[in-house]
C-alpha positions in Angstrom: 11.2 0.5 0.5 9.8 -3.1 0.0 11.4 -6.3 1.3 10.3 -9.8 0.6 10.5 -12.9 2.7 12.3 -15.4 0.4 10.6 -18.7 1.5 7.1 -17.1 1.2 7.9 -15.7 -2.3 8.9 -19.2 -3.4 5.9 -20.8 -1.7 3.6 -18.5 -3.6 5.5 -18.9 -6.9 6.3 -22.6 -6.9 7.8 -22.7 -10.4 11.4 -23.8 -10.8 14.1 -22.7 -10.2 12.5 -21.1 -7.1 12.8 -23.9 -4.6 13.7 -23.9 -0.9 15.8 -20.7 -0.8 18.8 -21.1 1.4 18.2 -17.8 3.3 15.3 -17.4 5.6 15.5 -13.7 5.3 13.7 -10.6 4.1 15.7 -9.2 1.2 15.1 -6.2 -0.9 12.3 -6.3 -3.5 12.6 -2.7 -4.5 12.7 1.0 -3.7 9.5 2.4 -5.3 8.9 6.1 -5.5 5.4 7.4 -5.1 3.7 10.7 -5.7 1.7 12.8 -3.2 -1.4 10.6 -3.9 0.5 7.4 -3.1 0.5 6.3 -6.7 3.7 4.6 -8.0 4.9 6.0 -11.3 6.5 3.4 -13.6 8.8 3.3 -16.6 9.9 7.0 -16.6 12.5 8.5 -18.9 16.0 7.8 -17.6 19.2 6.5 -19.0 19.0 2.7 -19.6 20.2 0.2 -17.0 23.9 -0.4 -17.0 25.7 -3.4 -15.3 27.2 -2.4 -12.0 30.1 -4.7 -11.2 31.3 -2.6 -8.3 27.9 -3.0 -6.4 27.2 -6.5 -7.5 28.7 -8.4 -4.5 26.5 -6.5 -2.1 23.4 -6.6 -4.3 23.6 -10.4 -4.7 23.3 -10.7 -0.9 20.6 -8.1 -0.1 18.7 -7.9 -3.4 18.8 -11.4 -5.0 16.5 -12.5 -7.7 14.6 -14.9 -5.5 12.7 -16.5 -8.4 15.8 -17.2 -10.5 19.1 -17.1 -8.5 21.0 -17.7 -11.7 20.1 -14.2 -13.1 20.1 -11.4 -10.6 20.9 -8.8 -13.3 17.5 -9.3 -15.0 15.8 -8.5 -11.7 17.9 -5.4 -11.0 17.3 -4.2 -14.6 13.6 -4.6 -14.2 13.5 -2.7 -10.9 15.6 0.2 -12.3 13.5 0.4 -15.5 10.1 0.1 -13.7 10.8 2.1 -10.5 14.3 3.5 -10.2 13.9 5.4 -13.4 11.1 7.4 -11.7 13.1 8.3 -8.6 13.9 12.0 -8.3 15.9 14.1 -5.8 17.7 12.9 -3.7 18.3 10.0 -6.1 20.7 11.3 -8.7 21.2 8.3 -11.1 21.2 4.5 -11.3 24.3 3.9 -9.3 23.0 6.3 -6.6 19.7 4.5 -6.6 21.2 1.1 -5.9 23.8 2.5 -3.5 20.9 4.2 -1.6 19.1 0.9 -1.3 22.3 -0.8 0.0 22.7 1.9 2.7 19.0 1.8 3.6 19.1 -2.0 4.1 22.5 -2.2 5.9 22.9 1.0 7.9 19.6 2.7 8.5 17.6 0.3 10.7 15.5 -0.7 7.8 16.4 -4.4 7.5 13.1 -6.2 8.4 14.9 -9.5 9.3 17.0 -7.7 11.8 14.1 -5.7 13.2 12.1 -8.9 13.8 15.0 -10.8 15.2 15.6 -8.1 17.8 12.0 -8.4 18.8 12.5 -12.2 19.1 10.4 -13.0 16.1 12.5 -15.6 14.3 11.8 -17.4 11.0 10.2 -20.8 11.3 7.1 -22.8 11.1 5.5 -21.2 14.1 2.4 -19.1 13.4 2.7 -15.4 14.1 0.1 -12.8 14.6 0.4 -10.0 12.1 -0.2 -7.4 14.8 2.9 -8.7 16.7 5.0 -8.3 13.5 3.5 -4.9 12.9 4.2 -3.7 16.5 7.9 -4.9 16.3 8.4 -2.9 13.1 6.5 0.1 14.3 8.7 0.3 17.4 11.7 0.9 15.1 10.1 3.2 12.5 8.8 5.9 14.8 5.4 4.2 15.3 4.5 4.5 11.5 2.5 1.7 10.0 4.2 -0.4 7.4 2.5 -2.1 4.4 2.0 -5.8 4.4 1.4 -8.3 1.5 0.3 -11.8 2.4 -0.3 -14.7 0.0 -1.4 -18.3 0.2 1.3 -20.9 0.3 0.4 -23.0 -2.8 1.7 -26.2 -1.0 0.0 -25.8 2.4 -2.8 -23.3 1.7 -1.6 -21.3 4.8 -1.4 -17.5 4.4 2.1 -16.2 4.7 3.7 -12.8 5.0 5.4 -12.2 1.6 6.4 -8.5 1.7 6.8 -5.6 4.1 6.9 -2.0 2.8 8.5 0.8 4.8 7.5 4.2 3.7 9.6 7.3 3.9 9.5 11.0 2.9 10.8 12.1 -0.4 14.2 12.9 1.1 14.4 9.3 2.4 15.2 10.7 5.9 12.0 10.1 7.9 9.5 7.3 8.0 5.9 8.2 7.1 2.6 6.4 7.1 2.2 4.1 4.2 
């Protein structure tokens, strides 16, 4: 379950329309299944993506297209086609895939922004040690180690935390080592 820090995504992808995102939050990048070797299968056989008007209000908030806020649907379609199509039990279909992500982000202590906020690690220009961020997250996910992706800010050349991955078992009920 990967979340991305919106400002850092834009800082490492400075092409319009990605410019100064209004939300200084980690939002969903995707729920990516993996096999027992840790490989991520991609583009599996599944019914094609279908528009989900009923989930759209929640998805726009927690799973925005950070690089193009005018077209969230293209991002969701890509995530379903590339990753969601490979999800197996307990994920039953596309609607269940997206609904599962909503529940994971909003109700199951997996919102990285909230985890860091509770540890008094707030967004801003202040430098942070990755170990402090890791420890704050580990304290909430049963001492399991998350995945981190850092990239250079193309404007400042500083390295920024872009993504945090939280790994869980195939039933999505327990955190595991990434």
